[in-house]
C-alpha positions in Angstrom: 12.7 33.5 -42.0 14.4 31.0 -44.0 13.0 27.9 -45.9 15.4 24.7 -46.3 14.8 22.7 -49.7 14.9 19.3 -49.0 16.7 17.5 -51.8 15.9 13.9 -52.2 19.0 11.9 -52.9 18.4 8.8 -55.5 18.7 5.3 -54.7 22.4 4.4 -56.5 21.2 0.7 -57.0 18.4 2.4 -59.6 20.8 1.4 -63.0 20.5 3.8 -65.4 18.3 1.5 -67.8 15.6 0.9 -65.2 15.7 4.5 -64.6 15.1 5.2 -68.4 12.4 2.7 -69.2 10.6 4.3 -66.3 11.0 7.9 -67.7 9.5 6.9 -70.9 6.5 4.9 -69.2 5.7 7.9 -66.8 6.0 10.5 -69.6 4.1 8.2 -71.9 1.1 8.0 -68.8 1.4 11.7 -67.8 0.7 12.6 -71.3 -2.7 10.8 -71.4 -3.3 11.5 -67.9 -5.4 14.8 -68.4 -7.8 13.9 -70.1 -8.0 9.4 -69.7 -10.6 7.5 -68.6 -10.5 4.8 -66.4 -10.3 2.6 -69.1 -7.1 4.1 -70.5 -5.6 4.3 -67.2 -6.0 0.8 -66.7 -3.0 0.0 -68.8 -0.6 2.2 -66.8 -2.4 1.5 -63.2 -3.2 -1.9 -61.2 -5.5 -2.0 -60.3 -7.0 1.1 -61.4 -6.2 2.8 -58.3 -5.4 6.7 -59.4 -8.4 8.6 -59.9 -9.0 10.5 -63.3 -8.4 14.5 -63.6 -10.5 15.6 -66.3 -8.6 18.7 -67.3 -7.3 20.5 -70.1 -3.8 20.4 -69.0 -0.8 19.4 -71.9 1.9 18.0 -70.8 4.9 19.9 -71.1 7.7 17.8 -69.5 8.5 15.8 -66.4 11.1 18.6 -64.7 12.3 15.9 -61.2 12.6 12.8 -61.3 13.6 10.5 -57.5 14.2 7.3 -57.6 13.8 5.1 -54.0 14.4 1.1 -54.5 10.9 0.3 -52.2 9.3 -3.3 -50.9 8.2 -4.7 -54.5 9.9 -2.5 -57.0 10.4 1.2 -57.6 9.2 4.5 -55.7 8.9 8.0 -57.7 8.6 11.4 -57.3 8.2 13.4 -59.5 7.8 16.9 -60.2 5.7 17.1 -64.1 4.8 20.2 -66.1 1.5 20.4 -66.9 -0.1 23.9 -69.5 -3.8 25.3 -68.6 -5.2 25.4 -71.6 -8.1 27.5 -70.0 -5.9 29.2 -67.8 -2.6 29.6 -69.6 -1.6 28.7 -66.6 1.9 26.7 -65.8 1.1 23.7 -63.3 4.2 22.3 -61.5 2.2 19.1 -60.6 4.4 16.5 -58.1 3.3 12.6 -57.1 4.4 10.2 -55.3 4.5 6.5 -57.3 5.5 3.1 -56.1 5.8 1.5 -60.1 6.4 -2.2 -60.5 7.2 -4.2 -63.6 5.2 -6.9 -64.6 5.8 -8.9 -67.9 8.0 -6.1 -69.0 6.0 -3.2 -68.8 5.9 -0.7 -65.2 2.5 -0.4 -63.6 1.9 1.9 -61.8 0.8 0.6 -58.2 0.3 3.0 -55.7 0.1 6.3 -55.1 1.3 8.2 -52.0 
C-alpha cells in the first residue's frame, strides 16, 4: 500500500511581507488560543466563530503555513505544534483559516 501526501503550493501572488505579517499574527494567536476566553478571542477572531478549547497546551511552534488568496483575504493551512502539559504529548494540530486585514491588523474571519 502506498500513501501519497499531497503537498500544498503557496500562492505566488502573496508577497513575503504579507506572509511575515500573517505568521507573526498566527504565532501570537496560537500562543493564547488554548486557554483564551471568548473575550480574548474576540480580538483575533471576527464574530468569535472559533470555539474555546480550554486545554493545558503550550504553544511550541508553527510547523508549516501554506498561503492562498481568497475572495476576502488570505486562506491559510497551518500545522501548529502544542505540548500537552498533562500528558507530555506533542500534538500537531491542523487548521484551515481565512484571514482578512481590517484597519491594519489581521483577523480570522472563518475556520474550515
